[in-house]
Kinemage of the C-alpha trace (Angstrom):
@kinemage 1
@onewidth
@group {chain A} dominant
@subgroup {mainchain}
@vectorlist {calphas} color= white
{ca met a 1} P -6.604 7.679 -1.716
{ca pro a 2} L -5.165 7.448 1.830
{ca thr a 3} L -1.499 8.419 1.729
{ca ile a 4} L 1.431 6.939 3.592
{ca thr a 5} L 3.584 9.179 5.799
{ca pro a 6} L 7.335 8.865 5.073
{ca phe a 7} L 9.532 8.474 8.168
{ca asp a 8} L 13.312 8.273 8.409
{ca glu a 9} L 15.276 5.862 10.612
{ca ser a 10} L 14.797 8.113 13.630
{ca gly a 11} L 11.046 8.308 13.126
{ca glu a 12} L 10.949 11.877 11.811
{ca ile a 13} L 8.660 12.889 8.940
{ca val a 14} L 10.446 13.267 5.605
{ca phe a 15} L 8.457 16.060 4.000
{ca asp a 16} L 10.464 16.163 0.764
{ca ala a 17} L 9.617 12.514 0.135
{ca leu a 18} L 5.959 13.218 0.826
{ca gly a 19} L 6.112 16.054 -1.675
{ca arg a 20} L 7.552 13.826 -4.395
{ca leu a 21} L 4.849 11.275 -3.740
{ca ile a 22} L 2.102 13.893 -3.911
{ca glu a 23} L 3.384 14.956 -7.321
{ca phe a 24} L 3.513 11.295 -8.418
{ca trp a 25} L -0.045 10.543 -7.292
{ca ala a 26} L -1.484 13.756 -8.708
{ca gly a 27} L 0.339 13.151 -11.975
{ca cys a 28} L -1.347 9.761 -12.251
{ca gly a 29} L -4.779 11.384 -12.142
{ca val a 30} L -5.728 10.733 -8.522
{ca ser a 31} L -8.408 13.313 -7.719
{ca gly a 32} L -8.027 13.411 -3.935
{ca leu a 33} L -5.520 12.489 -1.230
{ca val a 34} L -6.358 11.745 2.407
{ca val a 35} L -3.460 12.512 4.734
{ca asn a 36} L -3.348 11.475 8.403
{ca ala a 37} L -5.548 8.433 7.902
{ca ser a 38} L -4.854 4.841 8.964
{ca thr a 39} L -2.474 4.183 6.050
{ca gly a 40} L -0.624 7.340 7.117
{ca glu a 41} L -0.093 5.965 10.645
{ca ala a 42} L -2.323 8.641 12.136
{ca pro a 43} L -2.423 7.058 15.627
{ca tyr a 44} L 1.339 7.637 15.864
{ca leu a 45} L 1.253 11.301 14.784
{ca thr a 46} L 1.080 14.212 17.199
{ca arg a 47} L -1.494 16.956 16.774
{ca asp a 48} L 1.202 19.362 15.593
{ca glu a 49} L 2.543 16.825 13.079
{ca lys a 50} L -0.935 16.290 11.679
{ca arg a 51} L -1.430 20.011 11.145
{ca arg a 52} L 1.996 20.374 9.496
{ca ile a 53} L 1.300 17.469 7.154
{ca ile a 54} L -2.000 18.983 6.035
{ca glu a 55} L -0.457 22.397 5.467
{ca tyr a 56} L 2.435 20.896 3.517
{ca ala a 57} L 0.176 18.669 1.400
{ca val a 58} L -2.135 21.553 0.502
{ca glu a 59} L 0.822 23.704 -0.540
{ca arg a 60} L 2.550 20.933 -2.490
{ca ala a 61} L -0.606 19.744 -4.262
{ca asp a 62} L -1.200 23.345 -5.354
{ca gly a 63} L -4.683 22.589 -6.643
{ca lys a 64} L -3.646 19.540 -8.716
{ca cys a 65} L -5.775 17.345 -6.462
{ca ser a 66} L -7.944 17.776 -3.387
{ca ile a 67} L -6.467 17.307 0.083
{ca phe a 68} L -8.591 15.682 2.777
{ca ala a 69} L -7.507 14.786 6.311
{ca gly a 70} L -8.191 12.075 8.836
{ca thr a 71} L -9.287 13.778 12.052
{ca ala a 72} L -10.656 11.023 14.284
{ca asp a 73} L -9.815 11.006 17.975
{ca leu a 74} L -10.991 8.973 20.955
{ca ser a 75} L -13.362 11.681 22.158
{ca thr a 76} L -15.868 14.006 20.528
{ca arg a 77} L -13.935 16.987 21.881
{ca gly a 78} L -10.653 15.683 20.471
{ca thr a 79} L -12.187 15.001 17.070
{ca ile a 80} L -13.658 18.510 16.937
{ca glu a 81} L -10.239 19.998 17.730
{ca leu a 82} L -8.482 17.967 15.033
{ca thr a 83} L -11.218 18.759 12.514
{ca arg a 84} L -10.879 22.477 13.239
{ca asp a 85} L -7.132 22.110 12.725
{ca ala a 86} L -7.803 20.477 9.351
{ca leu a 87} L -10.118 23.305 8.322
{ca asp a 88} L -7.588 25.939 9.365
{ca ala a 89} L -4.784 24.090 7.544
{ca gly a 90} L -6.694 24.078 4.270
{ca ala a 91} L -8.172 20.575 4.024
{ca glu a 92} L -11.277 20.327 1.855
{ca ala a 93} L -12.943 17.589 3.920
{ca ala a 94} L -12.340 15.418 6.971
{ca leu a 95} L -12.371 11.612 7.140
{ca ile a 96} L -13.625 10.467 10.547
{ca thr a 97} L -13.869 6.903 11.834
{ca thr a 98} L -16.831 5.830 13.875
{ca pro a 99} L -16.095 6.142 17.632
{ca phe a 100} L -13.643 3.518 18.839
{ca phe a 101} L -12.092 1.981 21.978
{ca tyr a 102} L -15.474 1.961 23.742
{ca arg a 103} L -18.162 0.501 21.516
{ca pro a 104} L -20.898 3.141 21.188
{ca ser a 105} L -24.605 2.631 20.771
{ca arg a 106} L -26.403 3.687 17.587
{ca glu a 107} L -27.565 6.837 19.368
{ca glu a 108} L -24.041 7.643 20.571
{ca thr a 109} L -22.556 7.159 17.107
{ca ala a 110} L -25.159 9.409 15.514
{ca gly a 111} L -24.657 12.009 18.244
{ca tyr a 112} L -20.895 11.938 17.777
{ca phe a 113} L -21.119 12.833 14.110
{ca ala a 114} L -23.884 15.367 14.692
{ca asp a 115} L -21.737 17.111 17.319
{ca val a 116} L -18.662 17.251 15.093
{ca ile a 117} L -20.586 18.381 12.021
{ca gly a 118} L -22.388 21.020 14.070
{ca ala a 119} L -19.124 22.371 15.480
{ca val a 120} L -16.961 22.574 12.350
{ca asp a 121} L -17.975 23.899 8.933
{ca leu a 122} L -16.112 21.256 6.941
{ca pro a 123} L -17.546 18.419 4.829
{ca ile a 124} L -17.310 15.098 6.659
{ca ile a 125} L -16.677 11.590 5.314
{ca leu a 126} L -17.768 8.831 7.702
{ca tyr a 127} L -15.176 6.051 7.821
{ca asn a 128} L -16.498 2.568 8.596
{ca val a 129} L -13.451 0.389 9.313
{ca pro a 130} L -14.344 -2.624 11.493
{ca lys a 131} L -10.806 -4.052 11.579
{ca phe a 132} L -9.678 -1.011 13.574
{ca thr a 133} L -12.821 -0.064 15.527
{ca gly a 134} L -14.006 -3.588 16.319
{ca tyr a 135} L -17.490 -3.195 14.821
{ca ser a 136} L -19.277 -2.218 11.605
{ca val a 137} L -21.642 0.723 11.741
{ca glu a 138} L -25.189 -0.210 10.798
{ca pro a 139} L -26.445 1.170 7.464
{ca arg a 140} L -29.530 2.589 9.188
{ca thr a 141} L -27.218 4.575 11.480
{ca val a 142} L -25.430 6.027 8.455
{ca ala a 143} L -28.803 6.877 6.941
{ca ala a 144} L -29.936 8.599 10.145
{ca ile a 145} L -26.787 10.745 10.234
{ca ala a 146} L -27.127 11.587 6.539
{ca glu a 147} L -30.734 12.633 7.045
{ca glu a 148} L -29.984 14.811 10.060
{ca cys a 149} L -26.651 16.313 9.006
{ca ser a 150} L -26.160 17.960 5.627
{ca gly a 151} L -22.452 18.213 6.442
{ca leu a 152} L -22.052 14.456 5.961
{ca val a 153} L -21.077 14.184 2.299
{ca ala a 154} L -19.775 10.623 1.961
{ca ile a 155} L -18.999 7.288 3.570
{ca lys a 156} L -15.823 5.268 3.098
{ca asp a 157} L -16.835 1.688 3.806
{ca ser a 158} L -13.983 -0.713 4.567
{ca ser a 159} L -16.172 -3.510 5.881
{ca gly a 160} L -15.528 -5.521 2.725
{ca asn a 161} L -19.148 -6.671 2.930
{ca pro a 162} L -21.136 -6.219 -0.301
{ca gly a 163} L -24.378 -6.453 1.652
{ca thr a 164} L -23.401 -3.571 3.919
{ca met a 165} L -22.438 -1.383 0.971
{ca ala a 166} L -25.613 -2.279 -0.942
{ca glu a 167} L -27.811 -1.364 2.011
{ca val a 168} L -26.002 1.938 2.620
{ca ile a 169} L -26.446 2.855 -1.043
{ca arg a 170} L -30.108 1.824 -0.945
{ca leu a 171} L -30.809 3.910 2.142
{ca cys a 172} L -28.803 7.058 1.457
{ca gly a 173} L -27.024 6.857 -1.888
{ca asp a 174} L -29.049 9.820 -3.116
{ca arg a 175} L -27.823 12.009 -0.244
{ca ile a 176} L -24.152 11.067 0.180
{ca ser a 177} L -21.388 9.583 -1.964
{ca cys a 178} L -20.740 5.937 -1.147
{ca leu a 179} L -17.051 5.081 -1.561
{ca ser a 180} L -15.274 1.749 -1.306
{ca gly a 181} L -12.537 1.585 1.307
{ca ser a 182} L -11.399 -1.829 0.114
{ca ala a 183} L -9.693 -2.455 -3.225
{ca asp a 184} L -11.588 -5.748 -3.497
{ca met a 185} L -14.850 -3.818 -3.442
{ca met a 186} L -14.098 -0.994 -5.880
{ca leu a 187} L -15.862 -2.358 -8.953
{ca pro a 188} L -18.715 -3.960 -6.971
{ca thr a 189} L -19.294 -0.607 -5.262
{ca leu a 190} L -19.412 1.240 -8.568
{ca ser a 191} L -21.762 -1.414 -9.951
{ca leu a 192} L -24.117 -0.933 -7.008
{ca gly a 193} L -24.279 2.819 -7.562
{ca gly a 194} L -21.311 3.996 -5.515
{ca lys a 195} L -19.249 6.969 -6.593
{ca gly a 196} L -15.613 5.872 -6.203
{ca ala a 197} L -13.027 4.599 -3.763
{ca ile a 198} L -10.464 5.604 -1.143
{ca ile a 199} L -8.088 2.636 -1.215
{ca ala a 200} L -4.637 2.060 0.238
{ca val a 201} L -3.255 0.155 -2.769
{ca ala a 202} L -3.601 3.320 -4.865
{ca asn a 203} L -0.387 4.423 -3.158
{ca val a 204} L 1.469 1.984 -5.434
{ca val a 205} L -0.969 1.498 -8.337
{ca pro a 206} L -2.539 4.945 -8.768
{ca arg a 207} L -2.735 4.747 -12.565
{ca gln a 208} L -4.403 1.350 -12.461
{ca ser a 209} L -6.890 2.552 -9.844
{ca val a 210} L -7.816 5.604 -11.909
{ca ala a 211} L -8.009 3.481 -15.064
{ca leu a 212} L -10.538 1.121 -13.452
{ca tyr a 213} L -12.737 4.066 -12.491
{ca glu a 214} L -12.493 5.638 -15.947
{ca ala a 215} L -13.257 2.318 -17.652
{ca trp a 216} L -16.404 2.012 -15.557
{ca arg a 217} L -17.426 5.586 -16.348
{ca arg a 218} L -17.187 4.996 -20.111
{ca gly a 219} L -19.032 1.679 -19.886
{ca asp a 220} L -16.098 -0.597 -20.705
{ca ala a 221} L -17.008 -3.537 -18.484
{ca ala a 222} L -14.203 -5.768 -19.746
{ca ala a 223} L -11.480 -3.221 -18.984
{ca ala a 224} L -13.039 -2.464 -15.597
{ca gly a 225} L -13.115 -6.176 -14.799
{ca glu a 226} L -9.460 -6.598 -15.751
{ca gly a 227} L -8.616 -3.619 -13.587
{ca gln a 228} L -10.447 -5.139 -10.640
{ca leu a 229} L -8.511 -8.375 -10.998
{ca thr a 230} L -5.260 -6.418 -10.838
{ca leu a 231} L -6.309 -4.347 -7.840
{ca ser a 232} L -7.589 -7.410 -5.980
{ca tyr a 233} L -4.273 -9.180 -6.512
{ca val a 234} L -2.275 -6.158 -5.342
{ca asn a 235} L -4.597 -5.890 -2.336
{ca lys a 236} L -4.014 -9.568 -1.534
{ca val a 237} L -0.250 -9.128 -1.580
{ca leu a 238} L 0.031 -5.777 0.201
{ca val a 239} L -2.924 -5.766 2.593
{ca leu a 240} L -4.040 -9.329 3.245
{ca asp a 241} L -0.780 -11.288 3.097
{ca asn a 242} L 1.601 -8.725 4.632
{ca pro a 243} L 1.621 -5.849 7.145
{ca gln a 244} L -0.055 -3.198 5.009
{ca ile a 245} L 1.985 -0.094 5.797
{ca ala a 246} L 5.355 -1.836 5.677
{ca ala a 247} L 4.473 -3.561 2.396
{ca ile a 248} L 3.312 -0.357 0.691
{ca lys a 249} L 6.417 1.497 1.816
{ca thr a 250} L 8.611 -1.332 0.555
{ca val a 251} L 7.133 -1.041 -2.943
{ca leu a 252} L 7.440 2.748 -2.987
{ca asn a 253} L 11.042 2.540 -1.765
{ca asp a 254} L 11.844 0.046 -4.514
{ca ala a 255} L 10.397 2.537 -7.005
{ca gly a 256} L 12.738 5.250 -5.709
{ca tyr a 257} L 10.269 7.432 -3.804
{ca gly a 258} L 11.952 7.297 -0.390
{ca ala a 259} L 8.848 6.296 1.545
{ca gly a 260} L 11.046 5.305 4.474
{ca ile a 261} L 9.989 2.882 7.186
{ca pro a 262} L 6.984 2.585 9.502
{ca arg a 263} L 7.068 4.480 12.793
{ca arg a 264} L 7.681 2.192 15.744
{ca pro a 265} L 6.309 -0.022 17.140
{ca leu a 266} L 5.582 -1.023 13.518
{ca leu a 267} L 8.534 -2.611 11.738
{ca pro a 268} L 9.714 -2.879 8.120
{ca leu a 269} L 9.200 -6.108 6.214
{ca ser a 270} L 11.736 -8.863 6.697
{ca pro a 271} L 14.134 -9.362 3.751
{ca thr a 272} L 12.269 -12.537 2.788
{ca ala a 273} L 8.874 -10.822 2.818
{ca ala a 274} L 10.252 -7.799 0.961
{ca lys a 275} L 11.563 -10.036 -1.828
{ca ser a 276} L 8.236 -11.837 -2.060
{ca val a 277} L 6.383 -8.524 -2.356
{ca ala a 278} L 8.800 -7.215 -4.983
{ca asp a 279} L 8.417 -10.388 -7.049
{ca ala a 280} L 4.630 -10.149 -6.856
{ca met a 281} L 4.583 -6.498 -7.888
{ca arg a 282} L 6.777 -7.223 -10.919
{ca his a 283} L 4.086 -9.698 -11.940
{ca val a 284} L 1.646 -6.802 -12.377
{ca gly a 285} L 4.161 -4.386 -13.821
{ca val a 286} L 4.831 -2.267 -10.716
């Protein structure tokens, strides 16, 4: 799951709060945490902060769960540097968005990942997130990268498009793990042959997220379906109806975890929105 980054009122990282959250998530059975990703406000973190977060998370997790790291940058060179930092800091894999700001061609996207994978000996998860990059990577591009680069081990697809996920699984599901990046798509992804999910709502409903996966693994379709209904509702409230990071932090603060506030220019929820979110989360027992 992609973790939030706790900040205090002055915008400084609150490492103790992050540590308590890591213990909470690991204790709920979450198998892997991705620090420095979009939910962690990675664009607002410095290179030094990113390295410190990885080092701290690895130490605090202490083997209870895997620690991965978002390492995307605007340039190939920058991404290689951040990915090397992640390797040196102890991350077990890197999550890297497709190139953004300028829209790359299929050849440029494939070359970007080939360059990074060739430069750093760390497993890579390709992150397809159209709402942040402005485009969805084509499944055939993912397949080409997977065929050329053994260092590509997975894709996190946040397109929310069942057709995109189905085609990625058809083309390269035997070579890489296909993971849902959207809570709405967790069960559909598993049903299509995917291997799991990296979803933001697991910050606040980690037990429910793990329970859905375990229900699917043991063949309990009814329980998995109920779990998907819960996750889809939580996703609607926290991701679709409200600013995602502020909403997740509001819920975690209400639960006593000291998640803090977003780093500016992002803002906390208004009192009215915060009450609405709290009421909705009580409806699902959070």
